[in-house]
C-alpha positions as CSV (number, residue, x, y, z in Angstrom):
1,X,25.2,-3.6,-6.4
2,X,28.2,-5.4,-8.0
3,X,28.2,-7.6,-10.8
4,X,30.5,-9.4,-11.7
5,X,31.8,-11.8,-15.1
6,X,32.9,-15.5,-13.9
7,X,33.2,-18.4,-16.0
8,X,32.9,-22.0,-15.4
9,X,34.5,-23.3,-11.9
10,X,35.0,-19.7,-11.0
11,X,34.3,-18.5,-7.6
12,X,32.9,-15.5,-5.2
13,X,34.1,-15.6,-2.0
14,X,32.0,-13.7,0.5
15,X,33.3,-12.2,3.7
16,X,36.5,-11.9,5.2
17,X,39.1,-14.1,2.4
18,X,40.9,-15.9,5.3
19,X,37.7,-16.8,7.4
20,X,34.9,-16.5,4.5
21,X,31.0,-16.8,5.5
22,X,30.0,-18.8,2.0
23,X,31.2,-19.4,-1.4
24,X,29.1,-19.4,-4.3
25,X,30.8,-21.4,-7.2
26,X,29.6,-21.5,-11.1
27,X,28.7,-25.2,-12.4
28,X,27.3,-24.5,-15.4
29,X,26.3,-22.3,-17.9
30,X,23.5,-23.5,-20.9
31,X,22.2,-20.3,-22.5
32,X,20.9,-18.4,-20.7
33,X,20.8,-20.2,-17.5
34,X,23.2,-20.6,-14.8
35,X,23.8,-23.3,-12.5
36,X,25.4,-21.9,-9.0
37,X,26.6,-24.1,-6.1
38,X,26.5,-22.5,-2.5
39,X,28.9,-22.9,0.3
40,X,28.1,-21.8,3.1
41,X,27.4,-23.1,6.9
42,X,24.1,-25.1,7.5
43,X,22.7,-22.0,9.8
44,X,22.8,-19.8,7.2
45,X,19.8,-20.2,5.1
46,X,19.6,-19.8,1.3
47,X,16.3,-18.6,-1.0
48,X,15.3,-17.4,-4.2
49,X,14.1,-14.1,-4.7
50,X,11.2,-15.6,-5.4
51,X,10.9,-17.6,-2.6
52,X,12.4,-14.6,-0.2
53,X,9.4,-12.3,-1.1
54,X,7.0,-14.7,-0.3
55,X,8.6,-15.9,2.6
56,X,8.3,-11.8,4.0
57,X,4.7,-11.4,2.7
58,X,3.6,-14.6,4.8
59,X,6.1,-13.0,7.8
60,X,3.5,-9.5,7.3
61,X,0.3,-11.4,7.3
62,X,-1.3,-11.7,10.8
63,X,-1.9,-15.8,11.6
64,X,-4.8,-17.0,11.5
65,X,-7.7,-17.1,14.4
66,X,-7.1,-20.2,16.3
67,X,-10.2,-22.7,15.0
68,X,-12.5,-23.5,18.1
69,X,-12.2,-26.9,19.8
70,X,-14.4,-29.3,19.8
71,X,-15.3,-31.6,23.0
72,X,-14.2,-35.1,22.5
73,X,-15.0,-36.2,26.1
74,X,-19.0,-37.4,25.0
75,X,-17.3,-39.7,22.5
76,X,-14.7,-40.9,24.6
77,X,-17.2,-42.6,26.9
78,X,-18.7,-45.1,24.7
79,X,-15.1,-45.9,23.0
80,X,-13.9,-47.9,26.1
81,X,-17.6,-49.9,26.3
82,X,-17.6,-53.7,25.1
83,X,-20.8,-54.8,24.0
84,X,-21.8,-58.0,26.4
């Protein structure tokens, strides 16, 4: 793991500096909280760690069984008839 020290306004460039994959900029620091800005192409998905972990767990779970379909033909015949 690489650990860097950055100040507000400083960036980290990911990938080739001539054609970077993306940039991360330190926007603000308040106490123990750091606000970051991510500049990546739209197709690159960016998630917080806890959200990425949740998505990974959900992807590993088998999908729920399909719900049985209800036969709606019985009710359809009565909907179109109008009282005389």
